C-alpha positions in Angstrom: -16.3 3.3 10.8 -15.4 0.5 8.9 -14.1 0.4 5.2 -16.2 -0.9 2.4 -14.5 -2.8 0.1 -15.2 -1.2 -3.1 -14.3 2.3 -1.6 -12.6 4.2 -3.8 -9.2 6.2 -2.8 -8.1 8.7 -4.9 -4.7 10.4 -5.5 -3.8 13.2 -8.0 -1.9 12.3 -10.5 1.3 12.9 -9.7 1.3 10.3 -6.5 0.3 13.1 -3.8 -2.7 13.8 -1.9 -4.5 16.7 -0.4 -6.5 14.9 2.0 -8.9 13.3 2.7 -9.3 10.6 0.3 -6.0 8.8 1.4 -5.0 9.5 4.6 -9.2 9.1 6.1 -9.2 5.6 4.1 -5.9 4.9 6.2 -7.7 6.3 9.4 -10.6 4.0 8.8 -8.7 1.5 7.9 -6.3 2.0 11.3 -9.7 1.7 13.4 -10.6 -1.1 11.9 -7.4 -3.2 12.6 -7.0 -1.2 15.9 -3.7 0.0 15.4 -1.5 1.7 18.0 -0.6 5.7 16.9 2.8 4.3 16.8 2.0 1.5 14.2 0.0 4.1 12.3 3.0 6.1 11.7 5.5 3.3 11.1 3.5 2.1 8.3 3.1 5.6 7.2 6.8 5.7 7.1 7.5 7.0 10.0 6.9 10.7 9.8 6.9 13.5 12.7 4.6 12.8 15.2 3.8 16.4 14.7 3.6 16.0 10.7 1.6 12.5 11.6 -0.8 14.9 13.8 -1.4 17.2 11.2 -2.2 15.2 8.6 -4.6 13.3 10.6 -6.0 16.6 11.9 -5.1 18.8 8.6 -4.7 17.1 5.6 -2.4 17.9 3.6 0.0 16.9 0.5 1.2 13.2 1.1 4.4 12.5 -0.1 4.8 9.7 -2.8 6.1 7.0 -0.3 3.6 7.3 2.0 0.6 7.5 -1.1 2.4 3.9 -2.0 2.3 2.6 1.0 -0.9 3.6 1.8 -2.0 1.6 -1.8 -0.4 -1.3 -0.8 -2.4 -1.4 2.6 -5.9 -1.3 1.0 -4.8 -3.5 -1.1 -4.3 -5.8 1.5 -7.8 -5.1 3.2 -9.0 -5.8 -0.1 -7.3 -8.8 -0.5 -8.3 -9.9 3.0 -11.9 -8.9 2.2 -11.7 -11.5 -0.5 -9.8 -14.4 1.0 -11.5 -14.6 4.2 -15.4 -13.2 4.0 -15.8 -12.8 6.8 -15.1 -9.4 8.2 -14.0 -10.0 12.0 -12.3 -13.2 10.6 -10.4 -10.6 8.1 -10.1 -8.0 9.9 -7.6 -10.6 13.0 -5.6 -12.3 9.9 -3.1 -9.0 10.4 -2.5 -10.0 13.6 -2.0 -13.7 13.9 1.1 -15.2 13.4 1.9 -16.9 10.2 4.5 -19.4 9.2 5.0 -18.2 5.7 6.4 -15.3 7.7 8.3 -17.7 10.1 5.7 -17.1 12.9 5.2 -13.1 12.6 2.1 -11.9 12.2 1.9 -9.9 9.0 1.6 -6.5 11.2 4.7 -7.9 12.5 6.0 -7.8 8.5 4.9 -4.3 8.0 6.0 -3.1 11.2 9.6 -3.6 9.6 9.5 0.3 8.5 10.4 -0.2 5.0 7.7 0.1 1.8 8.8 -3.7 0.9 7.7 -4.8 4.0 4.2 -3.7 3.0 4.8 -5.2 -0.6 6.0 -8.7 0.9 2.4 -9.0 3.1 0.5 -7.5 0.0 2.3 -9.9 -2.6 2.0 -13.4 -0.3 -2.2 -12.1 -0.4 -2.1 -11.6 -3.6 -0.7 -15.2 -4.4 -2.9 -16.8 -2.3 -5.7 -15.0 -4.4 -4.4 -17.2 -7.3 -3.1 -13.5 -8.9 
């Protein structure tokens, strides 16, 4: 089920979520972008596989780092929907080589493993939007 542009994602004020909202939004994004399980785990900060599958199945409390990652990823999704109004083009963009990223794809950059790697892509897209 693809995400809708204005779909809200809420978390608790302390930066934690008891799911379903943040993780469900991430899982829809992962499905839309056709991310492998390994890519999903890496984008979430490399939790243990059992932790990832527990979050996926049951929810639970997400660490602040994971919430920050999901927030950036959802921002990337939204920015792409604005910049590339054709949904399939927007969804494919993250896997295409980009000169700004030394001919790596945005996904390759984000899979560097650090929050800052995801932030770099978010920052690039915000700049393209004029923000």
